[in-house]
Structure formats: structure tokens, C-alpha cells
C-alpha positions as CSV (number, residue, x, y, z in Angstrom):
1,X,-7.3,31.8,-17.2
2,X,-7.3,35.5,-16.3
3,X,-9.4,35.0,-13.3
4,X,-8.1,31.5,-12.2
5,X,-4.9,32.9,-10.8
6,X,-6.8,35.5,-8.7
7,X,-9.1,33.0,-6.9
8,X,-8.3,32.1,-3.3
9,X,-7.2,28.5,-2.6
10,X,-6.6,27.5,-6.3
11,X,-3.1,26.8,-7.4
12,X,-2.0,26.9,-11.1
13,X,0.9,24.4,-11.2
14,X,3.2,23.5,-14.2
15,X,4.7,20.0,-14.1
16,X,7.9,21.5,-15.6
17,X,10.8,23.2,-13.8
18,X,9.8,26.6,-15.6
19,X,6.6,28.3,-16.5
20,X,5.5,27.6,-20.0
21,X,6.5,30.0,-22.8
22,X,3.0,30.4,-23.9
23,X,1.8,31.8,-20.5
24,X,1.2,35.5,-20.8
25,X,3.5,37.7,-18.8
26,X,0.8,39.1,-16.6
27,X,0.0,35.6,-15.3
28,X,3.4,34.2,-15.0
29,X,3.7,35.0,-11.4
30,X,0.7,33.0,-10.5
31,X,2.0,29.8,-11.9
32,X,4.0,27.5,-9.5
33,X,6.5,24.8,-10.2
34,X,6.1,21.4,-8.2
35,X,9.0,22.6,-6.0
36,X,7.3,25.9,-5.3
37,X,3.9,24.2,-4.7
38,X,5.1,21.3,-2.5
39,X,4.3,23.1,0.9
40,X,1.0,24.3,-0.2
41,X,-2.4,22.6,0.3
42,X,-4.9,24.5,-2.0
43,X,-8.4,23.1,-2.3
44,X,-8.1,23.0,-6.1
45,X,-5.1,22.7,-8.6
46,X,-4.9,23.3,-12.2
47,X,-2.1,21.5,-13.7
48,X,-0.9,23.2,-17.0
49,X,0.3,21.7,-20.2
50,X,-0.6,18.2,-18.9
51,X,-1.3,16.8,-22.3
52,X,2.3,17.6,-23.6
53,X,3.9,15.9,-20.6
54,X,1.8,12.8,-20.9
55,X,2.6,12.6,-24.7
56,X,6.3,12.8,-23.9
57,X,5.9,10.2,-21.2
58,X,4.1,7.8,-23.6
59,X,7.0,7.7,-26.0
60,X,8.9,4.6,-25.8
61,X,12.0,4.8,-23.6
62,X,15.2,2.9,-24.5
63,X,15.4,0.9,-21.3
64,X,19.3,0.9,-21.5
65,X,19.7,4.8,-21.3
66,X,20.1,5.7,-17.7
67,X,19.7,9.4,-18.3
68,X,16.3,8.8,-20.3
69,X,15.1,6.6,-17.4
70,X,16.0,9.3,-14.9
71,X,14.4,12.1,-16.9
72,X,11.2,10.1,-17.2
73,X,11.1,9.2,-13.5
74,X,11.7,13.0,-12.6
75,X,8.7,14.0,-15.0
76,X,6.5,11.4,-13.2
77,X,7.5,12.6,-9.7
78,X,6.8,16.3,-10.8
79,X,3.3,15.2,-11.9
80,X,2.7,13.4,-8.8
81,X,3.6,16.4,-6.7
82,X,1.5,18.7,-8.8
83,X,-1.5,16.5,-8.5
84,X,-1.1,15.7,-4.8
85,X,-1.3,19.4,-3.7
86,X,-5.0,19.6,-4.1
87,X,-7.1,18.8,-1.0
88,X,-10.5,18.7,-3.0
89,X,-10.3,19.1,-6.8
90,X,-7.7,18.5,-9.6
91,X,-8.2,19.9,-13.1
């Protein structure tokens, strides 16, 4: 990861609204949120912490709770934005 943020035309994107707590301080500035990455078109994107987001999305949702439905839809939209930034590779 140390060299990933320094490479040209590669974006490290978190699907969350903030950089993950586990990210070392020296690399935090290289990580973009979906909102920050939206106008970019790097050739490659590394989506961070994807497993935890997918696990959260797989949990059953009470179809009657409008807030849960909204939060789930927001998480899916953030993933879509994170993945759609890459013009060549998604990792």
C-alpha cells in the first residue's frame, strides 16, 4: 500500500464517507471518498475495505424501516461511484 498512493493514475477510494481508521496517517491523504473521486477518471481504482461493506449489505434488511432502506441504497450508490471511476482496472 505504501507505493500504491504514489503511483500515477491510480486512485485509492473508500466506499465510506470517511477514511478507514486502520489507514496509517501517512497514507490517509491519498484515500478519496466517492464524493472526492466523482470527477476523476483514473485508469485504475483500488476500493478499500470492500469486504466489510459487502458483508454489511448482505445482512437482511427489515423492508419496513425507511432509514435502513435509505442507508443501504446510499452504501450501494457509494460502491457504484467508487467502482465506476476506473477507466481500465478495478481492484
